[in-house]
N, C-alpha and C positions, 0 to 999 in steps of 0.2 A: 739545537738543543748541547747544554755542556755540563760539567761536573764539578763537583765540587768534594774532597778527598781531604786525607792527610790531616789529622790534628785538630779537624771541626767536630766540635760537639753541642748538642745541643739538647735541651730539658723536654722530655716528655712525662705527661701524669701530671694530677697536681698535689696527691701528698707521699708518692714512692720514693721522692729523690733521685731517680736515678736519670744518669746522664748516659748520654749515647755516645761513643767516640768512635767515630765511622770509619778508622781504621780496622776497626774490626773485620775479620773475615763474613762476607756477606751481606756486610753492608755499606748503602749506597744511599746517596744524595744526590738528585739529579734535576736542573733548573729545566723544567720544559715549555714555561712559556714566561714570556716577562715583556712589559712596556714601555717603551722611552718617550719621553716628550719632543718637543721639535728641535732641540739640542742634542738629539742621542743622548740624554740622561737617563739610564734604567728608572723606572720609578713605582715598578712593581713587578712583582716575581709569584709564577708560581711554582711550587715544586712537590717533587714523587720522591718517598722516603721510606726503605727499610732498614732498622736497627737491630741488628742483633746484640745481644746482652754480653756483658764482659765474661771473662772466662770464671766458672763458677757460679757463676747466676744462668739464670735459664728466663725464656722469652723472648720472644721479639715484638717489634712495633711495624706496623708499616699503613701508609696512605700517603692522601694530597693536601697540600697546603697554600695559603697564597697569601700574601702579604703587600704592605704598601712600603716600598724600598724608602720613598719620603713623607714620613706622614702628614708634613705639612702642605704636601704638595695637594692643593683641590683638587678635586673629582672633576675631571672633563668629561663628562658622559653620564650616561642614563640608562638604565634596566625598564623592561617591562615584563608585568609578570602576569602569569594567567591562572584560571580557576584549578588548572589541575599542577599546576605549580610549575610548567613549564618557566623559562628564563633565558630572555634574552637581552644582550649588552649592545651596546652602541658607542663609539666613541672610544678614549681612554679606559674606562669603566668595563671594557668586553673582559676583560681579563678573568675577571670571577667565576666566567660561566664555566672554566674550566676546572672548578670544583663540582660541577655536575648540579641539576636540579631533580627535582621530584615527578619528572612527569613520565619517568618510567616506570613509577610505582601506581597499584590500584589505589586510591583515596578513596576512604569511607564518607567525607565531606570537602567542600570545596575551599580552597584557598582564599583566604579574604584580606590577609595582610602581608607585609614584606617591611622589616626594617634591617639597613646594614650597619656593620660594626664603624665606630669610627674612626678606624684608623682603614677602609676599605678591605679589607681581609676576608669576610666572612657575614653573614648574614640570617636572619632569621625568615621564618614563614609561619603562618598562623593558619589554621581552618576552622571553619564556623561551630565546631565542636569542640573549639579549645585546644586542640592538638596543636603541640609547637614541635617546629624540627629546624635546628641548626646543623648549618654549613661552616667549614672555613673554622677561622678562629673565634665566631660564636660560641659562648658556653651554653648549652642546654643544662636549667636550673628548674625546669618542671613544666607542666601544662594543666588543663581541665581535661584531655582527651579521657574517655572511658567513664567522667562523672555527671552527672543530671547535671542541667544547667536549664535554668527560666526561661532563657532568651538567647539567640546563636552569638554567637562571638561575631564582631565585626570590624574589628582592629586591632592593633598591638602598639608601642612603643617603648623604648630601650632605653633604661638608666644610663644617664652619660657617661656612667666611668664601665659599661660594657657589661658591669657584673649583676645584672638582675633586668627584669622587663614586665609591664602591663599587659594585661587583655584585659578587654573592653566588649560588653555584651549590648544589645539593643536597648536592653533596658537599663544602661547606664551602671550597671553591676561591673566591678573591678576587680580582678585577680592579681594580685603581687607575688612576683617569685624572684629569688633573688635576692640582691639587698634595694631593690624597687620597694622602697615602703608606701605600703597602702596610706592614704591620706582622706579617704574619704568616696564616695558614690553615688549616684542616682538611685541605686538598686532600691527595689520599694517604696521609690514617691513617683506621686504621678508625674509625666511628662505628655507636654503640647505633642511632641513629633518622637519619633526614637531617633537615638544614638547612632551616626552613623562612623563614628572615627575618633582618633584622640592622638596628644600630641603630648609631646615632656618637654618640662621645663630644665635650665641648668640652675634653678632657684628649688630642686626638690619637690617639685610639685609636676601636678600634669593639668591638661583643659580635655573636657568632652566638650564634641560639639554635634548637635540633632540637623534633622535634614529641614527644618524652619533656620537653620542658621542660629538656634539659640546655644551659648558657651556657658560652661561649667565648669569654676576652677577651683583646683583644689590642692593643699599644702602652697607651697611659695609660689605658682604659677598667677600673675598677676592677670585681673580681668581686664581687658583692654576695649572690650566694646563686644557688639555682635549684632546679628538682621532679627534674632527674636521679636517676635511682635510686626514685623515689617514685612510684605505682602512682596511675597518674591515671585518672579517667572517662572523659574525652573525650581526642584529640590536642592540643598546644599546636599556633597557629597565625600567632604571631607576638608582637610585644613592643613596648613605648615607652618612653625614658628620659623622666627627669623632667626637667624643662626645666634645672636644674644638673648635671643628668648623676649624680647623687648617690644616685641608684638607678632601678630599672625593674618596668613591670609585663608580666606575660605572661598572655596568654590562648588558653585552651582552645577548640574546637569547639563547645561547648555553652555556653559564654559565663561558663565558673569563670575568674576574675581572679587571679592571683598575685602577691602584693607582696613588692620585696625593696628595701634600703636607706632612702632618704626618700620611696618611694612608699607614697602612702596607698589604703586599700582604699575605697571609696565605694560599693561593691557589683558583684554581678551577679547574671547569667542562667542561674548554674549550677543551681539548683534548680526552671527552668522548664522544661517542653516547651516547644519552639522549632519553630515550620513550616521553618526552613531553617537551617542552620548557619552560628556565627559566622565571619568571613573575616579580619577586623581589629579594631584598635584604634586609638584617638587623644585622647590626653589635652587640656584645653583649656590655652592658654597659660599660665594662674598654677597649673596641678596641682590646682588644686579637684576637679575632675571628670575624667570621660572619656565616649566614647561609642564603643559597641560597632558594628559594621558586619555585615549578614549576608549570604549570598549569595542571598536575594531581594531586597536592597534595604531590608532593615529596619534601622531604628537603635534601638537601645536608650541612654537619656540615664542618665547617674548622677552627681548634684551637676552635670549640667551641662544648659545649655537644649537642648529639641528644637524643630528648625526644621523639622522635614519629612523626610521618608524616600521612597524608592521600592518600599516595599511594598505588595503584593497587585496589582502590574503582571506578574503571571505570568514575572517574572526568574530566574534562575536561575547569571546569570556575575557577578556585582558582585563585585570582586577585594578592595576594600577602602572605609575610612573615614581620610581625610587633613583637615586642616587649616591 
């Protein structure tokens, strides 16, 4: 652990314009955890702070934050998250676990989705009742928690500027918050199979995916194909876009992977016998591979580094894998 003092200032709050000068008595800024790459360059760090207002002003602020020191550095790891909000990090991304997770809280409903911020400094989690939890530099813009829903929420996606997010329910209903614009939904329309997830496009839009692999495109999200109408061995459980959103992958509960657009096939577990069903997938930052996560915490890597898993611990509630 080391400290940063003297002359360092930081901005806290959105509208009050208050700056904290850490030479004020009682203020401190400690770097409690940091991540280095193979060249010993610090790529990410977590801080703990207390800020006492300047003379003549009242108030103080304290908390923890985590940041990528080099925002362009690709994520070199992944997280597994569970229905109780527990978060386990593997590889370079493990530093975000410093922020804590929701597992110490009593949740009214299980966690069904998670998205990290683009700089890797925070994340959102969403529960099946639409409650949203924001940690680190992920900003809270609202939720459906406490509001009546026709069907449970099954996933979420973040706007690419980090200033909003969408929630999707199993009937295809969309709930937009922040600057995430509502571009349409399947709510109130007949579906052959329920919606199981969604992903956002860099072109101001989003895709919804159903358990039969049907894809519904809204806004600037381009339709690249689907498995809707094709008989699948197992239902689709999720999707992930390529980094330029020129394509996407879909994954089924047996680990079968389907590629569309510029998404490249790197392998699957579709022909294997699994101990637990696959619940989600996540690509590497450069689209050169991907990870599949199973409900028991097992991780399967395809042209992506295997950095550990929760397999073998008797778990059955792992929701997905994200990076």
